[in-house]
C-alpha positions in Angstrom: 222.9 318.4 147.8 225.6 316.6 145.8 229.3 317.0 146.6 232.3 315.9 144.6 235.9 314.9 145.2 238.7 313.5 143.2 241.7 311.3 143.8 244.6 311.0 141.4 247.0 308.1 141.6 250.4 308.0 139.8 250.0 304.4 138.5 253.6 304.3 137.1 255.1 305.3 140.4 252.6 303.5 142.6 251.8 306.5 144.8 249.4 309.5 145.0 249.8 312.2 142.4 250.6 315.2 144.6 250.2 318.8 143.4 248.1 318.3 140.2 246.0 321.4 139.4 242.4 320.5 138.8 239.5 322.7 137.5 235.8 322.0 138.1 233.6 323.4 135.3 229.9 323.4 134.6 228.3 322.3 131.3 228.9 325.8 129.7 232.6 325.6 130.5 232.3 328.1 133.4 235.0 327.6 136.0 233.3 326.7 139.3 236.4 326.0 141.3 240.1 325.3 141.0 242.3 323.4 143.4 245.4 321.2 143.7 245.7 317.6 144.9 247.0 317.2 148.4 249.7 314.9 149.8 247.4 311.9 149.3 246.5 313.0 145.8 243.0 314.1 146.8 240.9 317.2 146.3 237.4 317.9 147.7 235.3 320.6 146.1 233.2 323.0 148.2 230.7 323.6 145.3 227.4 321.8 145.6 226.4 320.2 142.3 222.9 319.8 140.8 221.7 317.4 138.2 223.7 318.0 135.0 227.0 317.7 133.2 230.2 318.8 134.8 233.9 318.5 133.8 237.1 318.1 135.7 240.2 319.3 133.9 243.5 317.9 135.3 246.6 319.8 134.3 248.7 316.7 133.8 251.1 318.1 131.2 252.4 320.7 133.6 252.6 318.2 136.4 254.6 315.7 134.3 256.8 318.5 132.9 257.7 319.6 136.5 258.8 316.1 137.3 260.8 315.8 134.1 258.6 313.0 132.7 257.6 312.8 129.1 253.9 312.3 128.5 251.2 312.4 125.9 248.7 314.0 128.2 248.7 317.8 127.9 245.6 317.6 130.1 243.0 315.0 131.1 239.4 316.2 130.7 236.7 314.2 132.4 233.0 314.9 131.7 230.5 313.4 134.1 226.8 313.2 134.3 225.7 314.1 137.8 222.5 313.0 139.4 221.8 315.7 141.9 219.9 313.3 144.1 223.1 311.3 144.9 224.9 312.6 148.0 228.5 312.4 146.7 230.5 311.7 143.6 234.1 310.5 144.1 236.0 310.5 140.8 239.3 308.7 140.7 242.0 309.1 138.0 244.7 306.5 137.6 247.4 308.2 135.6 250.6 307.2 133.9 252.6 309.1 131.2 251.0 307.2 128.3 247.7 306.0 129.7 244.9 306.9 132.1 241.6 305.5 133.4 238.9 306.8 135.6 236.1 305.4 137.7 233.5 306.5 140.2 234.7 305.4 143.7 233.0 305.6 147.0 
């Protein structure tokens, strides 16, 4: 049983990115879950993942627009290879209006 969570940090402001809509999709592009980052910029999925490819789609363009911030990111799309024998994947996104990076946290 493999679970997944994400954490989005607004690197430009130095704080959690609150209220970003995130979609979890399977390899075929089927939506498994949707959610929104909480007051700490975190979101934990209820869906159990098996071995395979999954994607997280972060609605960054709408989030920046709501804040009145210009950006090049209409969305950030992160595809990950999941090993279903691992207990948990924590996927962090460091976001600014003109750059982003991601890593697997703990």
